[in-house]
N, C-alpha and C positions, 0 to 999 in steps of 0.2 A: 310624759306622754300626754298629748293634748288632743282631746276629742276622740271620736270613733263612731261606729255604726251599730254596735250590738251591746246587749246587757246594760242598757241605760248609760252608755259611755259618751253619748253626744255632748260635747262641750266640757266634759269632765277632765280635770287635770290630775294625773296620777304621778306621784313622785317616788323615785327609788333612791334609797340611801345606800351607797356602795359600802360604807363602813360597817353598817349593821345588817346589810343585805335584807332590808325590809321595805315594804311598800306602804304608802299612805295616800289618801285622797285629800288633795288640797282644798281648803275652804274657799279658795279663789278660783271658781270655775270660769271658763271662757265666757265672755258676755253673750255669745250666741251659741246655740246647741248644735255645733257643727262636727263634722267628720271630714277626713282627708283635707285638713287645714294646712296651708303653707306656713312653715315656722322656721325661724333661725334664732341663734343666740349671738348677741354682740355686746361685749363689755359686761357680761354677767346679766344682761337684760334679754328677755325672750320677747320676740315679735311674732305675732300671729295674724294671718289674713285669710279671709274668705273661707273656702271649703264648700261643703254641702249641708244645707239645713232643710229639714222636711217641714213644709208649710201645711199644717193640718187643714186649714181653711180651703186652700187650693187643691189639696190632695196630691201634691207633687213636690219634687225637690227644687230648691232655688239656690243660687250662688250669690250670697251676700257680698257686698263690697266692704264690709266692716273690717277694720284692722285695729289692733290694740297692742300695748306693751305691758310687760310685767317684770318687776324686779323681785325675784324670789327672796332676796335678802333684805328687802326694803320694808317689810312689814305691812305692805298695803296691797290692794288688789290691782286689777287691770285698769289701764287708762287708755282712752281712745287716741289713735293717731290718724293721720290723713287716710281716707278710704282708698283702696286700690281701684284703679280706673275700670278694670274689667274683672268681675268676680269669676273665680276659677276653682276647680277641684282637681285632685290628683295631679297637681303641677309639681315641678322640681324647683325647690327653693334652695338658695345658697347665699353666702355672704363673704365679702372681702374684708370685713371688719368695720366698714363705715356705711355700707349700703346693703339692702336686701334685694336680691335678684330672684324674680319668679319667672321660670321658663315654662312656656307651653301650658299643658294641662287641658282641661276641657270645661265647657260651660253648659253641659246638657242638664236637663231637668229630671234626671233619674240617677240612682246609684247603680249605673250599668255601663257596659262598654260602649264607647262612642269615639268618633274621630276627634283628634285633638286640634290644638291651636299652635300657631307659630309665634305668638306674642312674647316679647320679653318686657316685663314690667319691672321698673327699678325704683326702689324707695330710698331716698336720701335722709338719713337720720338728722343731720345738722339742720336741714331746711324744712323737715317734715313735709316733703313733697314727693310726687311720683313723676316719672317720665316713662314713655313707652316707645319701644322699637317694634313696629308692627310686623315686619317681615324680615327677620334676620336671615342672612344668607351664608352659605359655605361655597366658596369658589363660584359665586354668581348664582347658586341654586338655593332655593328656600330650604331651611332645615326641615327635617321630617316632623310633621305635626303629629303629636301623640300625647298620651297621658300615662300615668302610672310609672314614672321614672323614679319616684321615691324622694330623691334629693339631688342637688347639684353640688357635689363636693368641690371645694376650692383648694387647688394644689399648685404650688410654684407659679402663682399669679394668674391661673386660668381656672375656668369652671368646666366641669365634665358632665354632660347630659347623656345618660346611658339607658339603653333598652327602651321599654315602654310597650304599650299596647294600642290597638286601633280597631275600628269596625270595618273600614273599607280602604284605608290609605294604602297605596302600593308600596312595595318594598318590605313588607312584613312576611313572616313565615306563613305556612298554611294554618298555623294556630293563631295567627293575627298578633304576633309579638315580634319585637325588633331586636336585632343584634347591634344596631348602629350606636357608635359613640361619637358625639360631636363636642368639640372643644371651643370654648369662647374666651377670648382675651379682652377683658373690660378696658384695658389701658389703650388698646389700639382699635377697639370695636370691630374685631375681625374673628372669623370662624375658620376652623379646619376640621377635617375628619380624623378621628383617631382610629386605632385598630378595632375591628368588630369584637364584641364580647364572644367568648367561646361558646356560650349557651345563650340563646335568645330568651329573654324573660322580662317580666314587669313586676311591680309590686314589691320591690326590694328597697333597701335603704343604703345606698353607697356611702362609705365612710373614708375620708382621707386620713392617712397616717403620715404625718410630716417626718417622723423619725426615719422611716424606710422609704419615703417618697413613693408611696403606693396608695392605691385605692382598693379597698376590699368590698366585695359585693357578696353578701351571704343570702342564700335562699332566693325567694322570688317565684313567680309562676311562669311555667313554660307554655301556657296557653292563655288567651285573653279571658278575663273573668276570674272566677274563683278557682285558683289552682296553686300549687306549691312545688318546690323542688329542694333537694338536700345539697345542691352544689354550692361551693364557695370559690369565687374567682378573684384573682389579684391582677391589677393593672399596674405595671411598674413604669415610673417616670424617670428617664435618664437624659441628662444634658439637653433639656428642652424638647425631647421627643418622647411620646408615650408609646 
């Protein structure tokens, strides 16, 4: 678990050992005191980018463009990599094993609900460089700009961007959260709509299960801002269709 917003968790790295069921705080904190950081793991190495950092001098939150990599088994700390073109928080990050994809999020200057972005920012590990797709589309329409999607699970060659929250963007419920699922194929650079989530929510962390070709979504908030729910949803993927 990397960073956070409470109990001095900003930038702190907390490690859970599944064998002993114990937690420790790593000596290698994130180089910036962030929360809602975009993170993925590739080849045993963790990559982290941006998030929200409180600037005490300015008295507001900022979205740094810092990015770094950390090999937990390597015995060393974080090393900087190429900065992300646009600093974001509450984005959905995912990986195909060779690149880090950062979908949407927001770049507001407070830890609060705001309208999101449609940017897709892609980091290539081999070249240590970024590219940006400014306005991804689904059937000719811009994807829903939003934040709070948690993560972008990768399953059967596609990324899934699920739920989220907004301040004013149309298409949300009266609680300002989304049911929309949008699916991105990085091989063809194309988008399609998936089936709506049964419960509109944000602030969850979708997880792909390759064994059952499913995506599990536990918890999340049913209204924008600080909220929660006990629901667990499962999206099944069968023969190329979710």
